[in-house]
C-alpha positions in Angstrom: 15.7 -105.5 11.0 17.6 -107.6 14.2 17.6 -110.4 12.1 19.6 -108.9 8.7 22.2 -106.7 11.1 23.1 -110.2 12.9 23.9 -112.1 9.1 25.6 -109.1 8.4 28.0 -109.1 11.5 28.6 -113.0 10.9 29.4 -112.4 7.2 31.7 -109.7 8.9 33.4 -112.1 10.9 33.9 -114.8 8.4 35.9 -112.9 5.6 37.9 -111.2 8.2 39.0 -114.8 8.8 39.3 -115.8 5.1 41.8 -112.9 4.5 43.9 -114.3 7.9 44.7 -117.7 5.3 47.1 -118.1 3.1 46.3 -118.1 -0.2 46.7 -122.3 -0.8 43.5 -122.7 1.7 41.7 -119.9 0.5 38.8 -122.7 -1.7 38.8 -125.0 0.8 37.5 -122.4 3.4 35.6 -121.1 0.8 33.6 -123.8 0.4 33.5 -124.8 4.2 32.4 -121.1 4.3 29.3 -121.3 2.6 27.9 -124.5 3.7 28.7 -122.8 6.9 27.5 -119.4 6.7 23.9 -121.3 5.1 23.6 -123.3 8.4 23.7 -120.5 10.5 21.1 -118.7 8.2 18.8 -121.4 8.3 18.8 -121.8 12.1 18.8 -118.0 12.4 16.2 -117.9 10.3 14.1 -120.5 12.1 14.9 -118.7 15.3 13.5 -115.3 13.8 10.4 -117.1 12.6 9.3 -118.4 15.8 9.6 -115.2 17.7 7.4 -113.4 15.0 4.9 -115.8 15.4 4.6 -115.2 18.6 5.0 -111.7 18.3 2.8 -111.2 15.8 0.2 -113.6 15.9 -3.1 -113.9 14.6 -4.8 -116.5 16.7 -6.7 -116.0 19.9 -6.5 -118.9 22.2 -9.3 -120.0 24.3 -9.2 -122.9 27.0 -11.6 -123.6 29.5 -9.2 -125.7 32.3 -10.1 -128.7 33.7 -10.0 -127.9 37.6 -12.6 -130.7 38.8 -16.0 -129.0 40.2 -15.1 -124.8 39.8 -13.8 -122.6 36.8 -11.4 -121.4 35.2 -10.7 -120.2 32.0 -7.5 -118.7 29.7 -7.7 -116.6 27.1 -3.9 -116.4 25.0 -4.6 -112.6 22.7 -3.2 -111.9 19.4 -0.5 -109.5 20.9 0.3 -111.8 23.2 -1.3 -110.7 26.3 -2.8 -113.2 29.2 -6.1 -113.3 30.2 -7.1 -115.9 33.2 -10.9 -116.2 34.8 -10.9 -117.2 37.3 -8.8 -119.6 39.2 -10.5 -122.9 40.4 -11.1 -124.1 43.7 -7.9 -123.6 45.9 -7.1 -127.8 45.5 -6.5 -127.3 41.6 -4.4 -123.8 42.2 -1.4 -126.3 41.6 -2.9 -127.6 38.2 -3.6 -123.5 37.1 0.1 -122.2 37.7 1.2 -126.2 35.9 -1.0 -125.7 33.3 0.3 -122.0 32.9 3.8 -122.3 33.4 3.9 -125.3 30.4 2.5 -122.8 28.2 4.9 -120.1 29.0 3.4 -117.7 31.1 5.3 -115.3 33.1 2.7 -112.8 33.3 -0.6 -112.6 33.5 -2.0 -109.2 32.0 -5.5 -109.3 33.6 -6.4 -111.9 36.8 -10.5 -111.8 36.8 -12.3 -112.7 40.1 -15.7 -113.2 39.0 -17.1 -113.2 42.2 -16.3 -114.4 46.1 -16.7 -118.0 45.9 -14.3 -120.7 46.5 -14.3 -123.2 43.1 -13.2 -119.5 41.3 -10.9 -117.4 43.7 -9.9 -120.8 45.6 -6.5 -121.3 43.4 -5.7 -117.6 43.0 -3.4 -117.8 46.1 -1.2 -120.0 43.9 -1.3 -118.2 41.0 -1.3 -114.7 42.8 2.2 -116.5 44.2 3.8 -117.6 41.0 3.4 -114.5 38.6 3.5 -111.3 38.1 0.4 -109.7 37.7 -0.6 -106.4 35.7 -4.3 -105.6 37.1 -7.8 -107.2 38.8 -10.6 -107.0 38.1 -13.0 -108.3 40.8 -17.0 -108.1 41.0 -16.9 -106.0 43.9 -19.2 -108.0 46.1 -18.0 -109.0 49.4 -18.7 -112.7 50.6 -17.4 -112.5 53.8 -15.0 -115.9 53.3 -11.5 -116.0 54.8 -9.7 -117.2 50.8 -11.6 -113.8 49.3 -10.7 -111.8 52.4 -7.6 -113.2 51.8 -7.0 -112.7 48.5 -7.8 -109.1 49.1 -5.0 -109.0 51.6 -2.4 -110.3 48.6 -3.6 -107.6 46.5 -3.4 -104.9 48.2 0.7 -106.3 49.4 2.2 -106.5 46.2 0.3 -103.5 45.0 -1.1 -104.9 42.2 -3.7 -102.5 40.2 -7.2 -103.3 40.8 -10.7 -102.5 39.8 -14.4 -103.4 39.6 -16.0 -102.5 36.8 -19.3 -102.3 36.4 -21.8 -102.6 33.5 -20.9 -100.7 30.4 -17.1 -100.5 31.0 -15.0 -101.9 28.0 -11.1 -102.2 27.5 -10.1 -103.1 24.1 -7.1 -105.1 24.7 -4.8 -104.9 21.7 -7.3 -106.1 18.4 -9.5 -107.9 21.4 -12.4 -106.2 23.1 -13.6 -107.2 26.9 -17.1 -105.3 27.7 -18.7 -106.1 30.9 -22.2 -106.8 31.2 -22.5 -107.5 34.6 -22.8 -106.2 37.7 -25.8 -104.0 36.5 -27.0 -102.9 40.1 -26.9 -104.8 42.8 -28.5 -107.4 44.0 -30.3 -108.9 47.0 -32.2 -111.2 48.6 -32.1 -114.1 46.6 -31.0 -117.6 47.1 -27.1 -116.3 46.7 -26.8 -113.1 46.7 -23.1 -113.9 45.7 -23.9 -116.1 42.4 -26.1 -113.0 41.5 -23.6 -109.9 41.7 -20.7 -111.7 39.8 -18.9 -110.2 36.8 -20.2 -111.0 33.5 -17.8 -110.6 30.5 -18.3 -110.6 26.5 -15.0 -111.0 24.9 -14.9 -110.5 21.4 -11.9 -110.4 18.9 -13.5 -110.3 15.2 -16.6 -111.7 14.3 -16.0 -114.5 17.3 -17.3 -114.0 21.0 -16.9 -115.5 24.1 -19.9 -114.7 26.6 -18.6 -115.4 30.1 -21.1 -116.0 32.1 -19.8 -117.0 35.2 -22.5 -118.4 37.8 -24.9 -115.8 37.1 -28.6 -116.8 38.1 -32.0 -115.7 36.7 -32.5 -112.7 39.1 -29.0 -111.0 38.0 -30.0 -111.9 34.3 -33.2 -110.0 34.7 -30.9 -106.7 34.5 -29.1 -107.2 31.6 -31.7 -108.3 29.9 -31.2 -109.4 26.7 -28.0 -110.9 26.4 -26.3 -110.3 23.0 -25.0 -112.4 20.6 -21.9 -114.4 21.5 -20.1 -117.4 19.5 -19.1 -119.4 22.7 -21.2 -119.4 25.7 -20.1 -119.9 28.9 -23.6 -122.0 31.0 -23.2 -120.4 33.8 -23.4 -122.0 36.5 -21.5 -125.0 35.9 -25.0 -126.1 34.4 -27.2 -125.3 37.2 -31.4 -125.2 36.5 -31.4 -122.0 37.6 -28.2 -120.3 35.0 -28.5 -121.7 31.5 -31.9 -122.5 30.1 -34.3 -122.3 26.9 -34.2 -118.2 26.8 -31.0 -117.6 27.3 -29.7 -120.2 24.5 -32.0 -118.0 22.4 -31.3 -114.6 23.2 -27.6 -115.2 23.1 -27.7 -117.6 19.8 -24.2 -119.7 21.0 -22.4 -122.4 18.0 -20.8 -124.1 21.4 -21.5 -124.3 24.6 -18.7 -125.0 27.4 -19.5 -126.2 30.8 -17.6 -126.6 33.3 -17.8 -128.8 36.5 -16.3 -132.2 38.5 -17.2 -135.6 37.8 -19.9 -137.2 40.4 -19.9 -133.4 41.4 -22.6 -133.5 44.7 -24.8 -130.8 43.1 -26.0 -132.7 40.4 -24.7 -131.0 37.9 -25.3 -130.2 35.0 -28.7 -130.4 35.4 -30.6 -132.8 33.0 -32.8 -130.1 31.7 -30.0 -127.8 30.4 -28.8 -130.8 29.4 -31.9 -131.0 27.5 -32.4 -127.7 26.5 -28.6 -128.2 24.5 -29.4 -130.3 23.1 -32.8 -129.7 21.5 -31.5 -126.4 19.9 -28.4 -128.5 18.4 -25.8 -126.6 20.2 -22.1 -128.2 19.8 -21.4 -129.6 23.9 -18.2 -129.6 25.7 -17.6 -130.3 29.3 -14.3 -129.6 31.3 -15.2 -133.4 32.9 -14.1 -135.0 29.9 -10.5 -132.4 29.1 -9.3 -128.9 29.2 -11.0 -127.9 25.9 -9.1 -125.3 23.5 -10.2 -123.0 20.9 -8.2 -121.3 18.7 -9.5 -118.4 16.3 -8.3 -116.2 13.8 -11.5 -113.6 14.3 -13.5 -115.4 11.6 -13.2 -119.2 11.7 -13.0 -121.2 14.9 -10.9 -124.7 15.2 -12.0 -126.4 19.0 -10.1 -129.0 20.9 -11.7 -131.8 23.0 -13.9 -134.4 23.1 -17.4 -133.4 22.1 -21.3 -134.4 24.0 -23.0 -136.4 22.6 -26.0 -137.6 23.7 
């Protein structure tokens, strides 16, 4: 309607100008008027189409951002809302901010901190400094690091709505369903209690789903089994031996696995057994070490942009 009103208003202006001219100029002016009107109509129509596509898109876009040794994932929902899950290590904070700005982000509607390790929330300081945040979801497990303490302080200072959702909680953002699978209960006395108390989320749009496992290890996984099927699996804990295995791959039965890790990292990620299990299962694999991965879906089909791993 706004578009039609603009056209009508411009048309009235042109007609008013025409009445002011003498008769001998009317024919010339009529030709010029038609040409000018056509140009203005085309520009406004193009502008209207672009606005319409951005506000009423039926596409969900997922990015696995290359942040080196760490995790950061960005979702643009069909209704235009933005979701950022983790922000990589501290040194990647500026890169995440630049990436989001490049994609026209002004507000992050949901910011998720899966757990308190620095390779997941180190970049949050830069993100909180540069964007309006709608709300924050946190794992609720206190790692005790200065990075996590400062993260909490900034959220409190900015008075950002803050939640620690548990297993069973779900929320619709437009047509996209966010289901919290973990934490189901506190898991203690493991090799890494922080990893075993992660926020694990399944994100579903139509027939396409993403299982975001953070750094979940076997001990936490035992509290939420069986895992649900998902189209896209974010391999747990950067492809470590205690994150993703044959049993997990069978339960989830993904069409595509995303591995997020840094080149020549000191941990040896991804573990050779995990790589072998994914290959033997004949699942498509994409690694952030080869660059940022992009997936677009309309809820039934997927288009993947990135470099598939062939080994």
